[in-house]
N, C-alpha and C positions, 0 to 999 in steps of 0.2 A: 503495501500500499506506501503512494505517493504520502511522505509528511507533506502538510503546509503549516507555514511559520509566517508570521505577521511580527515585523521588527520595529518597532513605532521609538524613535532615539532620534534627540535633532542635530545631534553631530554625525553629519553626512558623511564623513570619513571614518567614522567608528561605525555605521551604518552598512556601508558599503564592504568592510572589511568583514562584517559578522554575515552578509551575504555571501561573501564570495568561501567562507569555511564551510559555511553551511552547503553549498551547493556542491561544493567537493564532496560531502556527507551523502547527496543525492537528497536533501530538502528541497522543498520549492517554497521560496522565500521572497514576498511583499517588503516592503518599506513606507515606512509612514514618517514623517518628521515634526510634527507637530499632532498634539493629542486629535483635535479636533476630526482633523482627516483619519487619524487614525480609528475613532469612534465609528466614522463612516466605513474604513474598510471590515472592521469588526462585524458590523450591521450587514454589510452588503456579500459578505464571506464566508465558506467555514474553513477556518482554523484548527489545527490540533497542536498549537502553542501558540505564544505572546511574549514576545521576550518585550519588557515594558520599561523602560525609562523612569526614574523618578522626577524630575526635575523638568518638566515640558512646558513650551509655549503654548496658550489656547486653553488646554485643560490639563491638568499633572494628573502623573501616574495613578496618583492614590484613588482621583475620582474616576478613572477611568476603569481601575481596578475594582471600583465599588458598582459602577454598573452593568459590567461582563457579571458581578457575580449575581447581580440582581435578577438575571435571566435565566431561565429554566435547564437552558444548555449549559454541560460545562465545560471549559477550556480551560487546559492547566497554562501557568502564567509564573515567570520569570521576572524577579523586580530587580534593576539596575538601580542602585545608585552613589552618588559621589557622596554622598554626605559619611561620615562617617559618625552621625548620634545613633546611639542605642535605640533612640525614640523611632525615628525611622524605618527602622528594620521591621520593629515590634508593631509597628503600624501598617505596614507592609503585609506581615504573616496575618494580622487580624482581619485588614480586608478582605482576606483568601486567596492571596499569591503563596504558590506551591515552592517556591524558594526563592531565593536573592544572590545577587554577587555584588560586589561593593566594588565599585570603581577605587583606582588604575583595578585590571585582571588581566588573566592571562585568557587568552583564548581558549586552551588547552582545557583550561578548569571553567569554561562557559561549555564548554562542548561535552565537556563528561555530566554536567549538570542536566544539560539538555539531553541527554543521554537517558540519564538516569529518570529525569521527568518520562519519558516515552517509555522506558522497561515500567514505570509503578503504575503508570495509565493500562499497560498491556496485562500487566499483572490482575489489574480490577478487574479490565475490561472480558478477561478471560476466565477470571474466578467466578463475575456475572453468571456467563454463557455455558460455562460448567456447572453450575447450582442453580442458580434462578432460582433461590429459597425464599418466599417473604417471612420472614422474623414475626410472630404473631405471640406480642404477650400481654399480660396482664389486660389492659386495654390499647395496647399499640401494635398498630401494626406497620413495618417498615418493608418497603419494595426496591430490594436492590435497582433490577434494571428500570423501574419506573422510577428508579430516586424521588421515591413517595414515601411524607410519614403519614399513617391515620392515627388520632388517638382521640379515642370516642366519638365515631364516626366524625372526627373534624380533621382538614387534613391541616398539618402543621407546615407552615411557609422556615425554609432553614437555607442558608446561604450553603455552599459548595464542601466545605469543611466540617461547617458542622452538621453534614448529613453525613461525610466519612467517618467522625467522630462515634455520633451513636450507634451507626452501623457497626462498625468497629467494637465497641462496646456490650452493643446486646449481641456481638454472635461470640463473644467471650463471656458471657455472664458470671459471677460469681468470683472470674480472676481479677486481682488486684494489679493494678498498672502503677509504676511509679510515673511520675510528667516525662522524665525521659524518654521513658518506654513510649507512651504515647508520641511524644513529639517525631521520636524514628518508625513509629509505623503510622500515622497518620500524615504529618508532614513529608516525611523523608530524612534522610541526612543533612547536616549542615546547621542544625540550628541550638546548641550546644550553648547554654545557659537564658535560653528563653522559655524556660516553664512556665512564665507567669502567663507566656501568651496562651498555654492551654488552660488555665488558670478561667481567665477570660473568657474562655470558647467555651467551657463549663457551664459560669455562672449565665452567660446567655442561652444554653442547652435547657437548663433547668427553668428559668425564666418562660420558656414554653414550651415544657412537656411537662412540668411541676405544678401540681397545686399550691405547691405551699414550696419555692425555693428554700427556704428557708428549714425545713421539715423534707427532704427530698425522699420522694420511694424509686425511684429508679434510678438516679448520677449518685453512689452513696459516696461521702470522705471516710477514708483509711488513716485515721490519724496518725502522722508522721510518716506514712507510706504513699499513698497516691490515692487512685479510684476505683472504684470496682463497682459493674453495675448489677443491681440488686436480682438474685435467682427467682425467675417463675416458673409457674409449667410452662415448660415451651409446647407453644400451637403453633409450630411453624410446619408451613406444608413441606410434604416428601415424597 
């Protein structure tokens, strides 16, 4: 399958360099040099990956990421940032970026990140096609293929990463995970030190699925260790 990538980067020399190297790997690459054009191209094309600069004219990278993640269709995003501030990376991850690379970076490093994102995407897709198991537990239904969550006959709107995190939890009910393990399993490698990103996602998930987020019944805190999804009688399709 031909992978189609959009690079949204206002540094034209860098954008063309990335295009050159990714085309050497047989990817099809489109370029956009400002955020507004980038959003238009996203709306009019089907991309398998977006490489997104944080600082852009017209519309910045965080806003582009937010708009892409508000749509039903999931597209992996690698965010580029020239800032060294920790806050920018945290915001990028919390907006739904799959990975980030801080400028200056080596082309080899970015290509490794691109391959890793596609590898994780392929694993998720192959897992869905292999099992296509709808997870049913208590009053919740999670459909991995449709990426849909129903709670007491009400559809819950989740971001892509919130859905991935909930599905991972529900698929390993009863097992306790540290924040570092959740980062590695749901976000992928390269996010050491950003465990509070997990905290914020869990807080938002609880606000959406728990009747009383202060006394959760689904996503439980295991003090001093991490989190676990409560064990219920699994009514999953088989």
